[in-house]
C-alpha positions, 0 to 999 in steps of 0.5 A: 689571541691575535698573535699566535705565532710559530717559532724556531725553538730549542726543540727545532724538531717540529712536531715530534715533542708529541712523540717523546711522551705526554702531549702538549699541556694545554691550559684547562679550559683554554681553547687555542686554534692550532697554526695551520701546518704549512707544507714543509717545502713550498709554503714555508714562510720566508719570515717567522714572526716573533713576539716575545710577550708570549708563553709557550704551551708546548713545554711540559713541567717535570714531576719533582714531587713524588706520586705517593699512591698505594703502590708507592707507599706499599714499596716504601714500607716493604723496604728494610733499613738495609734496602734504603742503605744500598740505595744511598751507596748507589747514589754515591756510585752513580755520582762517581761514575758521572765524575769519571765520565764527564772527566774523560769526556773533558780529556777527549775534547782537550786532547782533540782540540790541541791536536787539530788546532796545533795541526791547523796553526802549524800548516798556516805558520809555515805557509806564512813564513814561506809567502812572507819572503817571496810575496803571495800572502793572500794564498795564506789568508785563503788557507786559513779561511779554508781550513776554519770553514771546513772544520766549522762546516762539519760542526755546523752540519752536525748541529743543524741537520741531526740535533739542533738542541745541541747548539750553543753552550746548552747552559740555558737548557740546563737551567730549565731543566733544573728549574723544572721544565721539560725541554724535548731531547736535551739530555739524549745520547745523540745531543751528547755526541753532537755536542762533543764533536760540535765543540771540537769543530768550533774550537779547532775552526778558530771561531770566537768560542770556548769549550767550557760552557758545553761541558756543563751540558755534556756533564748533565746528559752523562748524569741523566744516562748513567743514573737510569741504568739504560739507554733509551736511544740504544734500546738497551736496558742493564736492569740496574738503578731502576729505582731512580727511574723518576723525575725527582731522582733524575733531577738530582743527578743532573744537577751533579752532572752540571757541577762536574761539567763546571768542575772539569772545565775550570778545575773548580770543584767547589765553584761547580757545587755553587753553580748547581746551587744557584741554579736549582736550590729549590730542592737542596739538601746536605747529602745532595751537597755531599754527593755532588761535591764528590762528583765535582772532585772526582771529575777534576781529578779524573781529567787531571790524571789522564792529561798528566799521562798524555802529557808524559808525566803521570802523577803530575796533577797540574791540569785540574781543568780545561782552562788553567789560568796559571798560578798568580803568585802573591808577592809579584801581584798583590793588590792594595786597598786603594786599588779596590775603587779602580776595581769596582770602577772596571766592574762597572765598565764590565757591566755596561759592555756586558749589557752592550753584548747582551742587547746586540745579541738579543736583536741578532737572535731575533733576526735569526729566528725570524729569517735564518730558520732553515738548516741550510741557512744556519750552516751557511751563516756559520761558514760566513762567520768562520771565514770573516773571523779568519780574514779579520784575524789575518788583517789585524796581524797583517797591518800590525807593527807591534813587534816584541823581542823573542826573549829567553822566557817567552812562551808563545806557542806559535810566534809569528815573525811576519815583518818583524825583524830577526828575533822578534814576533808580531804581538797581535799574532799572539791574541789572534793566532792561537786558541782562545784559552792560550790567548787568555793565559798569555794576557794574564801572565806575559811580562809587562811591555809585551802589548802595545796599547793600540794592539789591545784596544783593536783586539777588544774592539774586533773580538767583542763584535766576533764573539757577539756575532758567533754566539747563537750560531748553529754550533757547539759553543761556549761564551765563558772563554771569549768574554774572559778574553775581551775582558782580559784584553781591555783589563790589561790595556787599563793596567797599562794606561794606569801605570803610564800615569804614574811613570815614577812607580809603574810596579803597582799596576801590574797589567796581569793583575788588571787583566784578571779583573778585567776578565771577571768584570766582563764575564759577569757582565755578560752572564750575571752569575755572582756566587759561583762565578767568584768562586770559579775565578778564585779556584782557577787562579789558585790564589784566594787573595783575589777573593774580595776583589773578584766578588766586588767586581762581579757584584758591581758588574751585576748591578750595573748590567742589570739596570739596562739588560738581563743576563745572556742566558736569561734573554735566551730563555725568555726568547724561547718562551719558556715558562721559567720560574724565578726565585721569587713571585713578582713583588707587586702581586700580592693582590692577586689570588689562586681563584684569579690565576688558576685554570677553570673549568677542570676535567675530573675523573670519578674514582671508578671511571668508564674506560671510553670516557678516559680515552675520549678525554686523553685523545682530545687534542684541544684540551691536551691536559697532563693532570686530572683531579679525581673526585668521589660522589657522596652516595644518594646525595645531590652534593657536588663531588669532592676531591680524593686525589689527582692522577697523571696522563702518564699513569693513565696511558700505562693503565690502559696499556696494561688493561687495568679494568675492574671486569678483567680483574674479577674474571681473570683471578690469575691476572698479574697485579700492576707494579711500580716497575711497569710505570718505571719501564715506561719512563721517560717516553710514555707512548702517545694515546694513539698507539693504544688500542681499545676495543668497543667492548672494552670501552664499556668497562670500568677503571678503578683509580683508587690504587694508582692516584696520588690520594694526598695531592697539595691543594690551596684555598681559592682566596690564597695570594699568588706569592703564597701559591708560588712559594709552595709550587716553586719550593716543592717542585710541583707540576699541579696544584689543586684549588679548592673551596671551602667544602674541598670541591675542585674549582681550578688547577694551577699549573706552571704556566698559570704562575709564569705568566705574570712578570714585572715589567716596565709598567708594573705587573704585566701578563703574558699571553699563552700560545702554541708557539 
């Protein structure tokens, strides 16, 4: 293990993941030396080495499989049919609440961005108009850069110093959560607050970002909080929804929250459902689909309803999402069958540009991991990007001589005249001097001839690199809108060029239609989502006619892009060394068996175990396991012990905390029997073993695990092939899979890391190394 390295990560909070619950899950039997903990100030390395061939051991798995111990079965058997009906109603109520709250958050973000950006652009516009006549436009540039930096400074400080996990769009983290990986602090209340305020500052600060991606993360955090009926951050318990305090239920609600976030962002309820389906379909069922669709619908309706009141038109529900592409009327922009190959060609261009974007961002992210790992450096980089964005935008507008007449039907929000004649405006300013959402809409719907080809070409080039540099900064920001904007610009350029080739009938190549196809191609080339993205784009345009071309474009973009580089979110997941399980086991892995991939030897407990032994095993930092097979010895026999159950670290900690010892149970007849409620109250932040005091006398006591262990854990024979083990583990959302021999004796344990470390590389099947990164 030569390359054990320390690395800045999503949980950039150093070592507090131990406080947040169970300790780091090291593989059974693998003793890995801990990296030396350097002095936080003097000894901090200037460069943090990085190696992507590692798989981090600090990420735990979530328990998506119900622990069917005696307590659980007794509770389920006691519950009447009416009780189950009430639980089902509670699930619908929670999904409704998730939709309402997500819609309100989207509404708040939209109004705040509109107000702040509106004030900023109005001040700069007046300043530019004043100095265009008298000279001294450099003052306008400084004003623009200072206003941008002020907003970004606030957003950057909140993210870098208060909650680093709120950086970026949050979609990679939510993908990991739905996959079954516990990312520390990802669904906390503080993360939500920093995310919402941070994204307002980023967009108002003029960065090349969108506010749509973070909505997905925000929806997921809302869902995780509402479904638990309490806030661990505020230390308030409302004594509601206690039955749902376990990973299985919480995961279902988080997928509903993510769908509600997509729905609020794009006004696409079906797209939201499909997004959750695409990212976490291993646990899907029909009732869950209905509930998620309900949450998505409520979210869109809530946003729509409150925005209609804000705009002074109560009841006019014409703002279904944060980004509104406007109506594409079928007559004006119909497409012909001979255009489909052109659209697919644009899809290929989108795939190539997406792969280029992802490759540049990949190397940039590695540079950030190595050198820009202090919060102060992260804030300084964000300020630098804000200042450069303002300078580049101003320079492009200043040197552009693309003047367009201000017609009666013009819908420019802040038309800048600059050096154009009276009654004209600078069309480069329409693209740069605006929020990205408005720029996308103007590229889709402005009249043919509104943009000069040179303007669009320069805008595409500069915005491509600005967006690439911006994604990965320590600010809350999404990549959806910048991708759409880049694609809309070069798509419109394609439309203009095609029309110029056929000057006799230029109407068929409508620039707005090609802007839409270009936007889809670019977004598909960067994020590589297919099913959900097709539906989101169709719903956002409000015209199902475009379903086929958009689908073809996205498929082409994905196929071409995947040939060169992975999708942006997958790259960021891999860079964090997360043990992410894909849909299938690697194609060439049939020759591997459970015996070869499992961890061994395994730490087992007897069914009636000495308390001192349990405490010593849990306190041992070199083998910080989370699951322990329980074995039973055949009386008066020399045969090895046989498997009879499985118990988790979190359960043992609760048992030690409540001192559930055999001797105490006999002496104190009145002692209250431990219930499932005690385990739910401790969820999700179980106390560390160090906080539990066990006296010397108590160490000699015995603990009976029969009632609390899962008596029917999933097991596989040692000769099972890796794909079969993988399918069982992935489909059931397991955390531990016990490997047994012919006589039901434990010989190993398969965990998420054992499966995730095998992947298909350039040279066939590769094995990643495991490290405490």
